[in-house]
FIGUFI-793507 format. One record per residue (C-alpha): x, y, z. Coordinates in pm, whole numbers, plus 50000, padded with zeros to 5 digits. Example, Ala and Ser with C-alpha at 12.3 -4.5 7.8 and 13.67 -1.06 7.14 Angstrom:
<sites>
512304955050780/513674989450714/
</sites>
This chain:
<sites>
471756645735021/472356684235005/471376702035322/469126734435227/469316763335462/467166758935758/467786721935839/470616729936070/470426755536359/472666785336346/475386772436589/475606739336410/476086753036072/478526777236196/480676750936346/480436728836035/481606758935823/484616767436051/485546730336041/485186728335655/487006760735616/489956747835821/490186714935619/490026733735298/492826756635391/494876725135486/493846707835154/494756738134953/498276740435118/498956702635055/497756703234696/499806734734621/502906718434762/502656680834662/500546673834374/501996667834045/500816682833715/499446649833623/497336646833922/496336684033876/494736677733537/493126644433669/491746666233958/489896688533727/488586658833503/487226640233795/485486670533931/483696674433605/482896638333599/481596638233951/479506668133901/478096653033581/477266619433758/475676637234052/472986651233817/471886616333702/469456607933995/468446571033964/465196557134131/465496533934441/462606517534662/459906537434815/459426565534561/462816579934634/465956585834428/469576586834472/472656602634304/476366596834294/478346611134572/481936607534421/484146615234723/485316581334753/486156576934377/488186611034408/489866599834737/490916565634577/492306581934254/494056612234358/494166611534742/492256624635043/493126661235034/492846665634662/489416649834709/488526675334955/489106703534701/487396686434442/484056681434642/484506716534763/484526728734393/481586707634287/479376717434600/480336753334578/479206755734214/475806736034299/475026759634563/476136792934409/475116786534039/472606761634060/470926769334393/471256730234484/472016731234858/472096760335107/474816785535121/474666788035489/474886750535506/477766746935258/480376739035545/477976710235658/477336696735296/481346697735236/481896681935580/479286654535528/479956647435141/483426660735085/485416653535415/483696625635609/482726605735285/486196609335135/487976598735458/485786567735528/485836559535147/489706561735109/490156545435459/488146515735371/489576510535030/493126513935181/492526490235470/490736464235224/493926464935003/496266461835274/494516431235422/494376414935088/498046422935042/498916407335379/496706376835277/498286372834942/501796384135054/501886404934731/499996433934554/496216433034547/494836418834225/492626440034005/489476423734144/490426429734493/490966466534409/487456466334250/485736453034544/487716475034798/486576506434606/482986493434604/483036487334970/484786520235028/482126538634825/479286522435008/480526530035335/481196566135245/477746570535142/476226555435458/478726576235666/477806608235496/474066599035559/474866592635922/476646625535968/473816645135813/471246629436047/473256636336342/473606673836260/469916676036201/469236659636530/471866681536734/470066712136556/466676700836718/464946695636387/464236658636409/464176630036644/467046604236651/464596576436667/462906585036347/465396602436119/468646581036188/467386547036094/465416562435793/468426581335668/470836551535711/468316526035560/467576547035232/471056554335180/472396519935253/470346510734918/471726541834750/475186532434845/474796501534610/474616522534311/477536543634455/479456510634458/478716500234120/479866533133959/482976537634185/483876499634124/483396501433749/485766533433717/488406520533953/488366487033751/488986506333424/491766524833587/493286493233753/493386478033404/494906508033204/496636528433457/497326508233792/500026534033895/497206558833962/495826536634227/499276532634382/500236501734195/503966508834072/504546470434006/502616469233681/503296485933354/501846520533300/503636543133530/505556559433251/502516560233020/500846593432914/497646601033100/495976616032806/494006583332718/492466580733071/491716618133051/490066616032719/487866585732836/486936603033171/486046635932970/483916614132742/481946599533030/481336632233177/479906645832848/477736613832809/476536617133163/475776654733113/474076644432785/471786620832978/471136644933254/467516651533132/466596613533196/467416618633575/464756607433820/462196632733935/461746614334260/462956633434576/466466622634693/467096601835010/467276632835249/464386651835098/462256618335109/463216610235481/462766647835590/459606659235398/457946629935227/457906608635560/457446638735770/460326633536028/461866667435993/460876703336090/459836715035755/458856749235906/462356754835992/463356752635628/460596774235506/461716803635749/465316800035647/466476832135446/467186829835091/470646840935048/470626841634658/466946851434619/465506835034310/468956824034220/470666823533901/469766817333535/470776781133601/468836776033907/467556741633935/469666729233652/467726746833375/467766779233186/465896807333308/463126785333469/463186762733167/463986726133273/463236706832944/465736683532827/467736704832583/467906734232889/469026706033132/471736692332905/472946727932844/473056736133213/474886703033291/477516709533039/478156744833150/478446730933496/480926705433395/483076732833246/482686755333543/483916729233800/486966718633586/487956756033547/487446763333913/489456733534015/492576744933799/492236781033941/492036769034300/495196747034278/497346778534306/499806764634047/501326785633765/500406773733418/502336783133137/500256795232850/501166813432532/500686851332498/498416841932192/496146823932405/496176851832677/495466878332421/492276860732289/490996851432635/491586889132753/489666900732453/486806878632515/486676889732888/486936925032820/484066922532552/481986904032824/482826932433077/481796958032829/478666942132743/477376940233096/474556963233131/474566985433450/476556980933771/475916952534015/478306953734313/478026915334341/478876908333977/481986932834021/483426913834333/482896880234162/484366890533857/487326906834052/487846875534252/487956854033942/490416876733749/492756877234059/492626838334059/493436839633681/496336864233737/497856841834003/497366811033781/499226828833502/501926841733727/501196879233719/502186898034037/498886907534167/500146938934348/501546953634037/498306945033840/495956961134101/498526990734086/498456993333720/494666990133701/494107016833982/496317041733766/493857036933478/491057041133714/492117076233787/491717088533431/488467068033397/487017080233701/487527115733602/485517111133288/482897090533479/482427118033723/481267143033443/479027113733279/475647122333463/475847156633323/474327143032985/471197136133191/470957173333299/467737189933194/468627225233308/471957242133388/471087251333748/472257238434086/468957218534102/469287204133769/472707193033843/471757177534161/468937158633998/471267146533719/473787130733967/471077116034172/469937098033876/473317090633720/475347078234014/474987041633867/476577055333537/479677067533716/479947031433902/479487014233573/482007033333400/484607031633660/484096994933733/484416984733366/487477005333328/489006990233633/488236952533518/489266960533167/492746975133285/493016945233521/492676922333230/495196940433001/497606944333309/497466907433375/498396895733006/501126924633006/502446913333351/502496876133269/504216880332920/507386897532795/507116924632536/508626900332287/506026872932363/503146898132335/504196908832008/504926873831877/501376864931991/500006893831791/501906880631496/500706846531549/497226857531536/497946873531192/497326910431294/498046938031045/501486951931021/500296985631123/499176969531450/502126952931531/504156983831441/502017004731694/502446979231975/506276977331914/506427014331941/504327014232248/506596989732415/509767006832288/508807042332384/507317030632739/510977012932819/512857042232688/510427066632880/511007047533193/514747048933178/514767085533086/512597092233386/515027074133618/517957094133481/515917126833551/515007117333880/518567110433979/519757143933818/516947162734041/517977144834332/521867153034303/521267189434180/518177201834354/517637180534685/516417208934879/513957224434628/510257223434765/506867237534715/505807258034410/509297258434270/509367221834271/506007219634085/507247246633832/510537226833775/508567193933709/506147209633487/508967223733275/510867192133277/507687171033186/507737181232804/511507179032804/511297141532910/508637134032631/510967150632377/514097133932493/512157099732521/510947104732159/514167113232014/515937084532174/513257061732056/513637074931697/517317068931735/516707031131827/514267028431555/516587040531283/519217016531417/516776987031400/515606997431048/519316999230936/519716963431050/516736950030848/513736955431075/510706960430862/508126966931119/507006929331165/508416899131309/509596871631064/506836850230969/507396814331048/505156784031084/502296793631307/502246770831624/499406750131681/496926756431953/497766734432268/495236721732522/495936749532771/495356777032523/492146761132429/491116755732807/491776793332874/489926806732584/487196782832642/486976792833007/486936831132927/484096824832673/482336807132915/482346832433175/481296858132927/478476839332811/477276832733187/477706869933287/476026884732991/473246857532976/472436861833361/472476899233325/470686905932986/
</sites>
């Protein structure tokens, strides 16, 4: 029941966006402070599973179809606030990447399907379990939990449909006597499918990990969550694999609003298209191709994006080895370099994504931006002269024409240099020099490259120390020196600074060699790739493929 732009009036859409934003801020704060690492992984897996299941439209009566909502399932398993985050990620990716749901109506969709549905589903489930526990004077049995989850999922679907209908009515785009009973009637049937899916998954969790559902009285509280995660990931992949078989009938909202003719279709047609023709994955296909293979690929990409986004949105620092950061950084830089031309929107999206990754890895964002900005000074100087290659004549007119044609080249060089430096600085700021060199050694890089990196780190550290000593000496011996005299003094001391740093670096190197240093770290058993490393590298590869695939 994704609302497209135009179904809601501007005031209703803005109010819904404001309410959804407030709930999202509160949910993000709660998740960051109180969610355990186990539930964080479960959030990412549930988000991927819900996205995949939402693609499996199933036919219902009257030539319409329904799809899984998932808010109740997420709230039952990980709690209300984490469920809001999960649904925000799923709905956001659907709107921005797959053009499913309006951008201006995103807040209303999140309010209906992510907040109201989660609250109703979670509330009905908890209330039903509480009543059974009071009646039995003990913990609710597995069957009661399954039935409570199914009832909560059905109620969540109907509540979301009712909220959607009320928003359309308040917007003046449909009459209450027509749309309200039609929406509630259709989604009461769709809710049965929601109840079956939610009850089945909750039943499985109640059997193998009842502690995830709040039951601490049964075994499983200390068990590893990996088997459950593997099963849920497998379900997500299976659902994505069968996405090509989804029903082509319109969903409940489209059927009621358009097919039954109870809504103002002209308002939807007049609505502005924020994303234009959309992305290469618009409509859950590949560049307009919606065949079985293209649909499955789009589904798998969506599953991966949702899981990655949920990890980024958690705001929790994740410990990843320097080896994984280096490989992921190389893939991201390669994607940045391969991007043709300059697109401001792509640059901003990449910058926000990289900022989230820097925060995730624990790199100080201010220092990362400062380092990237320093590199931009040098790259920008080179970029300023790049349009001269387009010059046809060495005259003021020829130079002006060259710069009129070549300003995109300046923006392209500068933006790529800044993003590449941002990636390098993120890796450097989130790992120590020893970890970086160790990561390069784990990747079996040639000894000469390890030697070069070791020299760079050693020389930069010594250079900074010598610079601080020289600054202290100038402050104590020439505090009143100003103007051109100070510039001349700094110019003469600059070369001396490099010479002193180099000589001291050589002394340190000779001391290391005398103690057995051969230019390479001692080779040991290469550590195995961890799940976090694999996820980081796979995420970087996915981002690169999406960026280059969309633009090429």
